[in-house]
N, C-alpha and C positions, 0 to 999 in steps of 0.2 A: 418679036419673041413669041413663039407659038403658044406659050403657057398663059400669056395675058388674056384677061376677059375682053370681049370685043368692045364692050362699052367704055373701057378705059385703056386703049391700046398704048398710050404714051403718057402715063401719069407723071406728075412732078414728085420727085423723091422726097423733097422737104415737105410738101403738103401731106403725103402719106404718113410720114413719121409724126408730123404734128397732129394728125388725126388720132393716132394711137396715143400720143401724150395727153391730148385733151380728154379722151375717153377715160384714161386711167386717173387723171387728176380729178375728174368728176367722181370717179369711184372712191377715191381717197377721201374726199369731203363727205360723201354719202354715207360712209361707214362709221363716221365719228360718233353720232349719237348712239348706235348700237354698241360700240366699244364702251362708251361711258356707262351704258346700262348693263354691262357685263354680259352681253350676248356673245357666246363663243364663235358663232358663225360670222359675226361682224368682225371680231378679232382676225379670224381667218381671211376674210374678204379684204380687210385693210392691209394685211400683210401681203396678200397676193398683189394688190394695187401698187404697193411700194416696190415689189419685185419687178412687176411689168414696167413701171416707170424707169427703174434702174436698168433694166435689160435693154429697153429702147434707147436710152441715153448711151449705154455702152456699145451695144451691137451696131447701132447706126450713127456712131460718132462722126463719120466723114460729113454729115450734113449739118452738124451743130458745132459751135465754137467750144472746144474742150475746156478752155479756161473758165467758162461760165457754167458748164455742166458738171465737171469733175467734183467741185465742192458739194453740189446738190446730190450727187450720187452717194457721196460719203454720208451726208445727213439722212438720206433715205435708208442707207444701210443700217445706221444706228437705230432708227425707228423700227425697221424690220426685225432687228434682233430682239428689241424689247417685246414686240408683238410675238415674236417666235417663242420667247420664254413662256408666255402665257398659253400660246397654242400647244407647245409641246407638252406642258403639264396636263392640259385637258386631254389631249390625244393619248398620252401614256395612262392616264386614269382609265380611259375606256379600254384600252388594250390590255392592261392588267386584269380588268374584269373579265375580258374574254378569255384570257389564258386560264384564270381561276375557275371559270365555269366548266372547263374540260377536265378539271382534276376530280377524281372521285372523292365524295365527302370524307371517307375514311383516311384520306391522305392529306387532308387539310388540318393541320395541327396547330391549334392556337388561333387567336383573332387576326388571322392573315388579312382577310378583306377589310376589316375595320382599320387595321394599321396602314394598309396600302391606299385605301380611300382618303384617310386623313392626311397622309403624306402628300399625295397628289393634289388634294383639295387645298391644302395650305400652300403648296407651291404655286397653284393657279391663282389663288387670292393674292398672294404677295406679288406675283409678276404683273397681274392686272392693275394692282394698286400703283405699281411703278409706272405702268403705261399711263394711267389716268393723271398721275402727278406730272408726267411729261406733257400731256395734252393741255394741262392747265398753265404750263410754263411759257416763258417768252420765246424759247427756241422753236416750239411747235407752231406758234403764230408766225414766226419769221419764215419757217419752212413752208407753210401754207401760202404765204405771200410770194415766195420765190417760185413756187410751182405755178401759181397763177400768172406770174410775170413771164414765166417760161412759155406758157401757152398764148398769152396776149402779145408778147413782144419777143418771139423766138430768136435766138442768136444764130441765125442761119449762116452757113458757109456758101461759097460760090458753087459747091457741088449740089446744093439743095435744088437748083433750077434744072438739073439733069434728070433724065429718065431712070426709072427704077432698075432697068436692066443693066445700065451702066454702073450705078452707085450702090443699090441696095441688095440686088441678087447675089453679088459676090460675097457680101457680108453674111447673107443667109447660108450660103454654101460653106463659108468658113466656120460658122457655128455648128453645122452638122459634121464637118470634118473634125472639129475639136471633140465632139461627142464620140466619134469613132475611135479617136486616139485615147480618150479617157477610159472607155470601157475596155480597150485592149490593155491598157496599163493596169487596170484593176484586175482583169483576168490573170495577168502575169504575177500578181502578188500572192504569196502564200496566205493561208487562212490566218485570221487573228486581227489585231488592232490596225496593222498597216493595210490589210485588204478591206477592212470596214471603212477606213479613211479614204482609200482610193475609190471605193464604190460610192461614197458620199460625194466626192468630187465629180464622179461620172453623172450623179443625179443632177448636180448644179449645171453641167454642160447640157444634159437633156432638156433642162428647164429653159436654158437660154436658146437652144435650137427650136424648142416648141414655140416660144414667144416670138421668136424671129419669124417663123413661118406664119404664125397667127397674124402678124402685122401685115404681111404680103397677101393674105387670103382675100381681102376685099377686091383686089385687082387681079390677081393670079387665078383665083377660083379653086377648083377642087384639087388640083395637084398640090397646092399649099396646104389646103385643109387636111389632105391625107398625110402629108408630111408632118403636120402639127400633131395629128392624132397619133401617129407612129412614135414620135418623140415623147408624147404624153404617156404612152404606155410604158415606156422605158422609166420616165420620171416617177409615174405611180408605183411601179414595182420597187424602184430603188428608194422611194419615199417610205414604202411599208418596211423595206429592209432597215432603213435608218431608224424607224420607229422602234423596231425590235432591238437594235443596238442600244437605244435609250432605255428601253425596258430592262435589259440586262444590267445596265448600270444601276438602275434603281433597285432591282432585285439583289445585286450583289451588295449594295450598301445595307439594304434591309436585313439581309442574312447576317451581316457583321453585327448589326445593332440589336437583333432579336435576343441573342443570349445575354447581352449586357442589361437587357430589360427584363430578364428572367424567362424569356420565351424560347422558342425552338426554331432552328434555322431550316429544318428539313423541307418544308413546303416551298420556301423561297428558292432553295437549290432546285427543286423539282421544276418550278416555273421558269427558272433560268435556263434549264436544259431544254424545256419546251420551246422557249424563244430561240435558242440557238439552233435547234432542228428546223424550226420553221423559216429562219433566215437562210439556212443552207438550201432548203427547198426553193426559196425564191431566187437564189443565186443561180440555180440550175436553169431557170427559164430566161435569164438575161441574154445569153448569146443569141438566141433565136430573135428576140424582140429588138436587140441592138442591130443585128444584121439587117432586119427588115426596115429599120428607121434610116440606116446609113448606107444602104447599097446603092451603087451608082445609078441604077434605073430609077430609083426613088428621087434621086437628086438632079435628074436630067433638066427639070424645069428651072433650076437655079443657075444654069450656065447659058 
């Protein structure tokens, strides 16, 4: 296969997947002290490690016994969701501050920044407390042990000894085809909650495609790197879009609660509209980025 780096022209499919799993298992363990210390970046990095582990186990399932890996994927998903609650609260706090900075002082009516900071700060602290509680519990210790066992004694299938061109490249191509279908489905949706949900699903597919290409990059080289970067651009754009969806939810709730507390809902409505307009601007960029990531020429190395 022309895309393979010369130094590893016939790599072992199982060995390459295990390299990815070992790297992300190490990342998972390395971030735990930072998470316990309430470092937002450690929370983010641990969340990414859980996602990359889950992605490798799912995308490259032909080389691993599913009976062993499926329960582990479920447990990693639960950990990732806990971490995601903390991460989302931290990101939304910063995002609300950015939106508010663009509002003229005369249009900020009432203690808007104080209320929003308090709301998001409280959400972050509560979510992080739940994460640390989980880390102190027996389930986390069991999960860490199972991840270590996965790397030390991997449940390989007979396909693991085959070359990546036969086993792994079709899985990468599949991930990019799924991304292409997902963004087309999102584009077909009308504006509103359904479209937001479809774009969020497309973001997940972009992430899967990116991680799949990243796994192959050490042996494929620049073709895989370029595909991973193209998928990452789609993922980043749709991540920013989803952040704005979350912000609008927070602002909608704050607007409802403000009058009940004797405040004014005007500024929350203004911020909500800013977030809506910004999300639409991002959506306009998606077709170009998605086409670049999924066009046949970009995926030639996967076949």
